[in-house]
N, C-alpha and C positions, 0 to 999 in steps of 0.2 A: 504494500500500500504506500502510495506516494503522499508526502506532506507538501504543503505549500512551500516550506523552507527548502526541501530537497529539489522541488521544481525550480525555484529561484536560483539555487546554486548550480543546477545542471544547465538551464537555458539562458541564464544571465540576461534577463529582459531589461530594456531601458524604460519600458512602460508596463505597469501591472494594472490589470482591470479585475476588480473583485466585487462580488455582489453578496449582500446580506451576510456580512461577517456576524458570527454568533454573538448574541448579547453578552456584554461584559468581557469580551475577548478583544485584545488589542494586537492585531496582526501588523498594523502599519509601522509599529516600532521596529519590527523585523525588516520591513521593506526599506526603511530609511538607513539601516546598517550597511547596505551594499552600495558602494560608490557608483556602480554601473546603472543603478536605478535612478532615472532622472525625474520620474513622475509616477503617480498612480491615480486611478479613478475608483471611487467607492460608489457603488449603487446600493441604495438602502434608504434609511431615514437620516435626516439631518442631525446635527449635534443635539444630544439629549434624548434621541429617539431610541428605538429598540434594536439598533444595528451597532455592533461593535461596542466601543468603550469611549468614555470622555477623553481618555488618553490619545485616541486617534486624532483629536483636534488640538491637543496641547503640543504644538510643534511650531518651529520657525519656518516651516515650508509654507509658501504662499498657496492659497486655495481660492477656487472660484466655483460657483454653482453653474453647471451646464444646463441652463434653463430650457434651451431648445430640446435637449435630450430628455429632460424631465417631463415634457409634455406627452411623451409616449410611454412613460412609466406606469405600470399597473401592478398593484399588489393587493393583498386582502385588506390592507388598512387604508385604502385610498378614499373611502367614504364611510360615514357612520353617524351615530348619534350618541352624544354624551349624556348619560343619565344624571351624572353629577351636576352638570351645568345646564341641562335641558336645551342644548343647542345642537344643530346639525353642523358637521364640519367635513371638510374635504382635505385630507392629508396626502399630498402627492409624494410619490417616490422621488427621492433626491438622487441626483448624479453630480458628484463633486470631484473636481480635478485638483490634485495637489502637485506642486512643482518644487523641485529642489531649489533652494535660494542660490 
């Protein structure tokens, strides 16, 4: 069974695309360790959501939301109703590009 770390070490990508990192896991710290990685794209929820960890966002790498790509994102959380707040909400899948400084 291949891990994401063994794949990075074997293929040495300059761009990594990852989707829906498990909640409270920080894979991007590992991405940033490799000098050949120039950027990565996270598909999932934005900071504070149910994708990855807050540590994914605690970096000096520049990031930008790829809003054109987000328009095509669909997940099970893209729409719903909050019983707590009694409001309808639309939470779009986020696509975020991080670039080495």
